C-alpha positions in Angstrom: 0.0 0.0 0.0 1.4 3.4 -1.0 1.1 6.6 0.9 -1.8 7.9 -1.2 -3.8 4.7 -0.6 -3.0 5.0 3.1 -4.4 8.5 3.1 -7.7 7.2 1.6 -7.8 4.4 4.1 -7.1 6.7 7.0 -10.0 8.9 5.8 -12.3 6.0 6.5 -10.6 5.4 9.8 -11.2 8.9 11.0 -14.8 8.5 10.0 -15.1 5.2 11.8 -15.9 3.4 8.5 -13.1 0.9 8.3 -13.9 -2.8 8.1 -12.0 -5.3 10.3 -9.8 -6.1 7.3 -9.1 -2.5 6.5 -8.1 -1.8 10.1 -5.6 -4.7 9.9 -4.2 -3.3 6.7 -3.8 0.2 8.1 -2.2 -1.1 11.3 0.2 -3.2 9.3 1.2 -0.2 7.2 1.8 1.9 10.3 3.8 -0.8 11.9 6.0 -1.2 8.8 6.6 2.4 8.2 10.1 3.6 9.0 10.4 5.8 12.0 6.9 5.1 13.2 6.8 6.8 16.6 3.2 7.6 16.9 2.9 7.9 20.6 2.6 4.2 21.4 -1.2 3.9 20.9 -2.7 0.7 19.7 -4.7 1.9 16.8 -6.8 -1.3 16.7 -8.4 -0.2 20.0 -9.1 3.4 19.3 -12.8 4.1 19.4 -13.1 7.7 20.4 -14.0 9.9 17.4 -12.2 13.1 18.7 -9.1 11.1 19.5 -9.0 9.6 16.0 -9.3 13.1 14.5 -6.4 14.3 16.7 -4.4 11.3 15.8 -4.6 12.1 12.2 -3.0 15.5 12.5 0.0 13.9 14.4 0.4 11.0 12.0 0.1 13.3 9.0 3.2 15.3 10.1 5.4 12.2 10.3 3.9 9.8 7.8 3.1 12.2 4.9 5.9 14.7 5.1 6.1 17.0 2.1 8.9 15.2 0.3 7.4 15.0 -3.2 9.1 17.3 -5.7 5.9 19.2 -6.3 6.2 20.7 -2.9 9.5 22.3 -3.7 7.9 24.6 -6.3 7.5 28.2 -5.1 4.0 28.3 -6.4 3.1 25.4 -4.0 2.3 27.4 -0.8 3.1 26.1 2.6 -0.5 25.6 3.5 -1.9 25.0 0.0 -1.8 21.2 -0.1 -5.2 20.1 1.1 -5.0 16.4 1.8 -7.6 14.2 0.4 -8.8 13.3 3.9 -9.4 16.9 4.8 -11.7 17.5 1.8 -13.5 14.2 2.1 -14.1 14.6 5.9 -15.2 18.2 5.3 -17.8 16.9 2.9 -19.4 14.8 5.6 -19.2 17.7 8.0 -21.2 19.8 5.5 -23.7 17.1 4.9 -24.2 16.8 8.7 -24.6 20.5 9.2 -21.3 21.0 10.9 -21.0 24.5 9.4 -24.0 26.6 10.3 -25.6 29.1 7.9 -24.3 31.9 10.0 -20.8 30.7 9.8 -20.9 30.4 6.0 -22.6 33.8 5.6 -20.0 35.5 7.8 -17.3 34.4 5.4 -18.9 35.3 2.1 -21.1 37.8 0.3 -23.8 36.0 -1.6 -25.9 37.7 -4.2 -28.2 35.3 -6.1 -28.4 31.5 -6.2 -26.0 29.3 -8.2 -27.6 26.1 -9.3 -25.9 22.7 -9.3 -25.6 21.2 -12.8 -28.3 18.8 -14.1 -29.0 16.4 -17.0 -29.8 18.5 -20.1 -28.9 18.7 -23.7 -29.9 20.1 -27.1 -30.6 17.5 -29.7 -30.2 18.6 -33.3 -31.8 16.4 -36.0 -30.8 15.8 -39.6 -33.2 18.4 -40.9 -32.0 21.1 -38.4 -34.9 20.7 -36.0 -33.8 21.4 -32.4 -35.2 19.5 -29.4 -34.5 20.5 -25.8 -33.9 17.4 -23.6 -34.1 17.9 -19.9 -35.2 16.1 -16.7 -38.8 14.9 -16.5 -39.3 15.5 -20.2 -40.0 12.5 -22.5 -39.0 12.6 -26.2 -39.8 9.6 -28.4 -39.7 8.8 -32.1 -39.4 5.6 -34.2 -35.6 5.6 -33.8 -35.0 7.2 -30.4 -36.3 7.6 -26.9 -35.2 10.0 -24.1 -36.4 10.2 -20.5 -34.6 13.6 -20.0 -31.6 12.0 -18.3 -30.3 10.2 -21.4 -31.2 9.2 -24.9 -31.2 5.7 -26.5 -31.2 4.8 -30.2 -33.0 1.8 -31.6 -30.9 -0.4 -33.8 -34.0 -2.3 -35.1 -35.4 0.8 -36.8 -33.1 1.0 -39.8 -33.2 3.7 -42.5 -31.9 3.4 -46.0 -30.5 6.9 -45.8 -27.8 7.7 -43.3 -28.9 10.5 -41.0 -26.9 12.3 -38.4 -27.9 13.8 -35.0 -25.8 15.9 -32.6 -26.1 16.4 -28.9 -24.9 19.7 -27.5 -24.4 19.9 -23.7 -24.4 23.5 -22.3 -22.6 24.8 -19.3 -24.2 23.4 -16.1 -25.2 20.2 -17.9 -24.3 16.6 -18.6 -26.0 13.8 -20.6 -25.9 10.2 -21.5 -26.4 8.6 -25.0 -26.6 5.0 -26.0 -25.8 4.7 -29.7 -27.6 2.3 -32.1 -24.7 -0.2 -31.8 -24.9 -0.3 -28.0 -22.0 2.0 -27.4 -22.5 4.1 -24.3 -21.3 7.7 -24.1 -21.3 10.1 -21.1 -21.1 13.7 -22.1 -19.7 16.4 -19.8 -20.6 20.1 -19.7 -19.8 22.3 -22.8 -19.6 19.3 -25.1 -20.9 18.5 -28.6 -21.1 15.0 -30.1 -22.1 14.2 -33.7 -23.1 10.6 -34.7 -25.2 8.6 -37.2 -28.7 7.5 -36.1 -27.9 4.1 -37.4 -24.5 2.6 -38.2 -24.2 0.8 -41.5 -23.7 -2.9 -41.0 -20.1 -4.0 -41.6 -18.7 -0.5 -42.0 -16.5 1.4 -39.5 -18.6 3.0 -36.8 -17.6 6.6 -36.7 -18.6 9.5 -34.5 -17.2 13.0 -34.0 -16.5 14.7 -30.7 -16.7 18.2 -32.1 -15.5 19.7 -28.7 -15.7 19.0 -25.0 -15.3 15.8 -23.0 -16.8 12.4 -23.4 -16.4 8.9 -21.8 -16.9 6.0 -24.2 -17.8 2.4 -23.3 -17.6 1.0 -26.8 -19.6 -2.0 -28.0 -17.0 -4.7 -29.1 -16.2 -5.1 -32.8 -16.9 -8.9 -32.4 -20.6 -8.0 -32.0 -20.6 -6.0 -35.2 -18.9 -8.3 -37.8 -15.5 -6.8 -36.9 -16.5 -3.2 -37.6 -14.1 -0.9 -35.8 -15.1 2.2 -33.9 -13.6 5.6 -34.5 -13.9 8.9 -32.7 -12.8 11.9 -34.8 -11.8 15.2 -33.2 -10.0 18.2 -34.7 -6.4 17.0 -35.2 -6.7 13.4 -34.1 -8.7 10.3 -34.4 -9.0 7.4 -31.9 -9.7 3.9 -33.2 -10.8 1.0 -31.0 -12.0 -2.6 -31.1 -14.0 -2.4 -27.9 -12.8 -0.5 -24.9 -13.4 2.2 -22.3 -11.7 5.6 -22.6 -12.1 9.3 -21.9 -11.5 12.0 -24.5 -11.1 15.6 -23.5 -10.9 18.3 -26.2 -12.3 21.6 -25.1 -12.4 24.5 -27.5 -10.5 26.8 -25.1 -7.7 24.4 -24.4 -4.7 23.7 -26.6 -4.2 20.1 -25.5 -6.3 17.0 -26.3 -6.3 14.3 -23.6 -7.1 10.6 -24.4 -7.1 8.4 -21.3 -7.5 4.6 -21.6 -9.3 2.7 -18.9 -9.7 -0.7 -20.5 -8.7 -2.4 -23.8 -6.4 -0.8 -26.4 -6.7 2.2 -28.7 -4.8 3.7 -31.5 -4.4 7.5 -31.4 -3.6 8.9 -34.8 -2.6 12.4 -36.0 -1.1 13.7 -39.3 2.4 12.8 -38.1 2.0 10.1 -35.4 0.2 6.8 -34.7 0.6 5.5 -31.1 -1.0 2.7 -29.1 -2.4 3.3 -25.6 -2.6 0.7 -22.9 -4.8 0.8 -19.8 -3.9 3.6 -17.3 -2.1 5.5 -20.0 -2.9 9.0 -21.3 -1.9 10.7 -24.5 -1.6 14.4 -24.7 -1.8 16.0 -28.1 -0.3 19.5 -28.2 -2.4 21.1 -31.0 0.2 23.8 -31.5 3.1 21.5 -32.6 0.9 18.5 -33.3 3.1 16.3 -31.0 1.8 13.5 -28.7 3.3 12.6 -25.3 2.3 9.5 -23.4 2.3 9.1 -19.6 1.0 6.8 -16.9 -2.0 8.3 -15.0 -4.5 7.6 -12.3 -7.6 7.1 -14.4 -9.9 8.0 -11.5 -8.8 11.6 -11.7 -9.8 11.7 -15.3 -13.1 9.8 -15.2 -14.3 10.9 -11.7 -16.8 13.3 -13.4 -18.7 10.3 -14.9 -19.3 9.0 -11.4 -20.4 12.4 -10.1 -17.2 13.5 -8.5 -14.5 16.2 -8.8 -11.1 14.5 -8.4 -8.1 16.7 -8.2 -4.5 15.5 -7.6 -1.9 18.3 -7.4 -4.2 20.6 -9.4 -3.7 24.4 -9.5 -6.7 26.4 -8.5 -7.0 27.9 -12.0 -7.7 24.4 -13.4 -10.1 23.6 -10.6 -11.9 26.9 -11.4 -12.4 25.8 -15.0 -14.1 22.6 -13.9 -16.4 24.5 -11.5 -17.2 27.1 -14.1 -18.4 24.5 -16.5 -20.5 22.6 -14.0 -22.1 25.4 -12.1 -22.3 27.8 -15.1 -20.3 30.6 -13.4 -17.3 32.8 -14.1 -14.5 32.7 -11.6 -12.0 35.5 -11.2 -8.8 35.9 -9.0 -7.9 39.0 -7.1 -4.2 38.2 -7.7 -2.4 36.0 -10.2 -0.5 34.0 -7.6 -3.7 32.5 -6.3 -4.2 30.7 -9.5 -1.3 28.5 -8.8 -2.2 27.3 -5.3 -2.4 23.5 -5.6 -4.9 21.1 -4.1 -5.6 17.4 -3.6 -9.3 16.6 -3.2 -12.2 14.4 -4.0 -15.6 16.1 -3.8 -19.2 15.4 -4.9 -20.4 17.4 -7.9 -23.8 17.6 -6.2 -22.5 19.8 -3.4 -23.4 23.4 -3.6 -20.6 25.6 -5.0 -20.7 27.6 -1.7 -19.6 24.4 0.2 -16.7 23.9 -2.1 -15.7 27.6 -2.0 -15.7 27.5 1.7 -13.3 24.6 1.7 -11.0 26.5 -0.7 -11.1 29.6 1.4 -10.0 27.7 4.5 -6.5 27.5 3.1 -3.9 30.0 4.3 -3.2 31.7 0.9 -7.0 32.1 0.2 -8.5 34.8 2.4 -12.1 34.8 1.2 -14.4 34.8 -1.8 -17.3 36.9 -3.0 -20.3 35.9 -5.2 -22.0 38.5 -7.3 -24.8 36.8 -9.4 -22.9 34.4 -11.6 -19.4 35.8 -10.9 -17.1 34.5 -8.2 -14.1 36.4 -7.0 -11.4 34.5 -5.0 -9.3 36.8 -2.8 
């Protein structure tokens, strides 16, 4: 068990959620760690909640010293690294009413309400007709059915003419589509996907991620007479036989990220053709058209599909972009240096943005924040 896994396990320990097996695992890790002078307590016997919380602060200082290279950067403030356990525990505190309304209001200026993102999309048909898809709204034709949370295409209703539909997800939205071949696609905020209503039998199944972010669970080629599946996007295309991967290609970003979860994919550009294996990510720099490959933690890249924000060593400017898209807000910084304060964290997308902002403002470099309608200023 590595240190990051130990952090997660200790989060459960602090919240009294560890199973017997997990307690044994954590205890073994503590016993085997070099220089483990944690005060002589037998952690198997600790039952008092306040004592567990106090124990974490002491163990943190010895067990998780800031030895990673990232901490040596000047932009990584002394108090800026929020451990995963702090954010996760804070989430439970918020849910349980630990922070009162008076406490929150005393640390912010709130003008207007900011809504949490929901399932919604704009469906554009072949003839240009536009249909708004949203929660509690049913849309159904011969080929397709939507319950407002997703849309499913019927492979049995074949057409002689190939028709294309597109789904556009606005800020503050997300949506799910099951294509006619059974491929499942989750679409993030500010995303547009173009695809055929019916795939022609025996031919390459091809869709286009015009922009944005999508997670694909591709129906295997073996179920479609060997027909491959391709995703086109700007300067690259991804070809698969049957796999799960995430593709991120926003209009306002110069890099395109392809993260493989299962299977194998080929990422092709005008100058390169590379193969990705599970837990690898390719980054295409659209300026020089060069691809770099690295090993990644896929959870950070696909957490949004499961309803989470997952940040590992992320600067606040990148976190702000994710929040802007999901909560449909604009975030500004009172000073440039605040943009580079880095965080670790795992939070629910279904928390209010005020709860997340309160966590951010609890760090030393961040003094406060202010909300004016749809604009947030971090100070």
